[in-house]
N, C-alpha and C positions, 0 to 999 in steps of 0.2 A: 503495500498499501504508499501512497507517496505521502510522505510527510504532511504534506496542508490537508490532507483529507482525515488524518488522524483528529482527535479534538477535545476536549475537557469541561466540561461546566461546574462552576464555583458557584456559590450561592453568597452576598452578602448579610448583615442581617435582618435586609426590609425585603430578601428574595428567598428566604427558606423555603415556603411553602410552593409558590411559583417555580422555583427549579426542579422540585419534585416531581409537581407534575411535567414539567417541560422534560425531565430524563424518562417517566414514565412513558410519555409519546414518543421517544427516540430508544427506548430500551438501553437506556445505559443507567450508570449510578453519578449522583453528583458528589462530585470530589471531594476531599477534605480541606478544608480552611479556617485556619481559626484566626479567632480576634483577640488580643492582650491588652485590657485596661489597666492602665493606672490611676491611683485615688483623685488625679488634677484631674482627670478628664481624656486626659492623651490617651491615647489607643495607638499599635499598631499591627500591621497584618503579615500573615505569614502561610504559603502554601506546607503542608504535609505531605507533600508529594510530588515529583519531578511533572515539570509541564514542558521540562528543552524539548525544541520542535514541535509543540502542539499547537494548536489553533484553540486559544483560551477563551470561554465565555463565559464574562460574570454576570449576575443577574443580580441587580439592585434597585431598588426605586428610592428616588433621594426625597421620601417624605416621613418623617421633618427633616426638613433642609440639612441645614449641616453638616449633623455629624454624616451623617449617610451619603451626602457627597466626600466627604473629605475620605469616608472607608473605602466607596469607591476608586476614589484617585490612589489611596495606597497601597488595592489589591494590581489597579493598572500597571503602578508602578513596582510592585513585587514580579509581577509577570515579567514584565519585559527584563528586571533585572536577573530572571530565571531562566531566561534566552527561551521564553515563546517565541511558537513560528510567528503569531500574529495573536492580538487580542481586540478582542470583541466585546463593548458595554453594552450590556443588554437592559435596559434602564423602562421600564413600562412606563412609568410614571416621569418626567424630564420637570424636572422644579424650577422655579425662576423662567418658566415659557409663559407666563403672563406679562413678562417687563421684556419684550421684546421690539421694542420702537421710543425714541426719544419724544416722547406725546408732551412735555413741556419741558420749560428750559431748566437747565442744570440737574439732570437725571439719568442715573446709570441704567444701562440697557443688561441688566444681569443674564440674561440667555447668552448673550455671547460672550459675556466674561466667562460665563460655564462651559461652553462651548469651546474656548480657549486652554480653558482645566485641563479641559480631557483630553484635548491633543498633545500639551503639554507634558501630560504624567505619560504618553503613549499610547492611545486609544488608535489602532487600528482602522476602526468602523465602529460603526454606534445601531443596535436598533433599539427603538421606539414607541411608544404607542399615543396614537391618534395627539398631538403635539396643538397646544393652544394657537398655534399661527404657522402655518405651511411655510414662510418664509424664512422659520427658524433652521430648516437644515441647509438652508444659503449660509448660517453661519459659518459653518463646518469647511473644511479643507479635505476631506476622508468620506466613504462612501455612508449614507445613513438610510436606512429602510425604516421606513414607517408604514407599520402596521394598523388596519383601521380598525377601530373597535365593534363598529357596526357587526362585521362578521360573527359573530358572537353574538351580541345584543339583538340584532333584526329576527335573525331566529326564534329566538326565546319568545318575543313578541308575534309571532305569526303563530306561533302554537298556540296562543291564548285565543286565536280566530275571535277576535273583536269585530262586531258586523260594522258597526261605523267606524273604524277607525280614520284617526286626521294625527298628524305630525305638528308639532309647533316648535319652533325657534324661540328661545326665551329672551332675546335679543336682534337684532338688525343683525349684526356680527355673526352669527351663529347659522346666518338661512343657508350659506350654502352646506354646510354639514348636516343642517337638519334636511334639505333637498337630497343629497346622495342620502341620509335615511332613508326618508319614504320611497327612492326608487329601487333600493334593497329591498324594500319588502312590499313594491309591487314585482319584485322579480320572484320572493318568494312564493307571493297568494295568488301570483297571476290578475289582480284586479288594481285598478288604478286606486292610488291612497296621496289623496289632498295636502296641503300646509297651509296653517298659518301663520302672521307673525306676532310677537310681543315686541311692542317699543318699551322700552325701560327706560324711566330717569332712574339715575345713579349719581348722590351729590360726592360720596367721598365711598374709599375703601371698603366691600364686604355690607355696604350698606342698598336698598334700593328704597327710594321712597314713594312710585308710582309705577306701573304696568298695565299699559290697554294693551287689547287684545285685539289685530286688525285681521280679520275673516271670523267665517260663520263658525261658532262652535257647540248653537243651539244641539243638545240627544246625542252628540257626535265623542266615542271614546279618543280621548287625547292622550297623547304623548309626546311628553316634551322631550325635546334629544338637545345635551349638555355634554360640553368633554368635562368639566368638574364641578365637583358639589363642593364647595369649602363650608361655606357658614349656613348652607341649604337656603338662605331667605331667597334668594330669588325665586326656586323653584316652587317652595312653599308658598310666596306670595302669588306667582302666576297660577297656579294649582287655586288658590280662594278665590280669584279676579274670575279663571275658568271656571269652575262651581257656580257662583252666585252668574254668570255668563250662560247658566243654561246645559253645561257637559257634562253628560250621564256619566262618567268617570274619568279620572287624569290620572294619569302615571308619567314615571320619567326614568331616563333612560342616559345615563351619565359613563363616561370608560373611567373615569378619576373620583371615584369616593374619598376625596380628604378628611371632610367629616369634623371639621375644629370645632371649639368651644361646643355649646350645645346644640350642633346642629340634628345629632340624633332625638332629643327629646323634641328639638323643633320638626322634626320629619313625622315624629309619631304622632302629634296631634294637629297634622294639616291634614288638609283635604285630600292629599295624596294616596291613593290606593296600594301601592307600592314606590318604591325606587330599586332600577336594577341597575348595576353596577359591576365592575368586571374587578378581578384582583390583582390589579395594576400595584395598587394599595393594601396591605396585609388587610385586613376589616373584619372584624368580630360580629358573623349576620347574627347574635343574638343580644348585641346593643340596640336593635331596635327591630320590632316583628313587622316591621313595613320593607326590608331589604331583604333585596335577592341578589346573589353574588354569582356571577358567570367567571368562568374561567380563561383566560387567555393561553394555556400552555400549549393547545393546538396550534394555535396561528403561528409565534414564537416558534414551537417546533417544527412546522414545515420550512419556518423562514431557514432557520439555522441547517436543514439539510437541504435547500435550496442552495445556500452558500457554499456549505461542503461538496455540495457532487457539482456547483458552478452550472447550476438551472435557472432561468428566472423566478426571481421574490415576487415578481411587483403579478404576474397571475394567481396567485394563492392569495393574494392579499390588496383585493381594486375599494375603494370607496363604494361601488355599487356592482 
């Protein structure tokens, strides 16, 4: 076997469960990686097995952001120093992706900084899921494989057989994502799935003062499509407005369930029937009875298989 067809998969602190699922799909075992932590909060990582000449896949989400990003950077550095053939950072949730542009004076562009850090550490490739903004791929000078969460979220929605299904974007900026999700549902159900858009007024971060729905939702089974549920304020407010507007049911699908603060309680008390999310971030379904988690293990495993076999990644991971 050629050396670039040999690979090993390792997991950071926020990638353990997902890495197990990926390895189950690929028929291999998660490699042995150890993290030593010091009393002052500093830590170091090291591989407990050889990675020389191997393509090394490091599974780690960067949420909560700082420590887990630093852990990933140390993992990449350790793999390069251990003579790995290639180092691929598998980042199901790419933190700082919401800082993708200079939208006001004297502000940082966090997503670009993180891209630079990953490349400086020695990453040869990145696999990620549903970036907050597609242009973040252009921040990298290495290949970026962008997986779409709709490939696992849409089949679940289709399985519910909702009779009057309609997809909603929680804001104007997410209309493309919602449109692609509606197209995916159309392919799965063989019937047209219309779309509505919400107008959102956000006076400051994590706060929404007003939401209006542009489109007819009366008597419809609404599925709100978004990439991130952080405080869940937007989703819960949108669900309330839609129920008041006559929606029969309201669900939400998100790729990344950050669920910070009292988000779980907010969802539990909201008009949402359920919140469907992926396991890009480790989340305990017991934290909220309305939470339903679907796994990204198969699409990520398919992407790794395609990379190793030098076949098309995009054929298995398309938005619609």
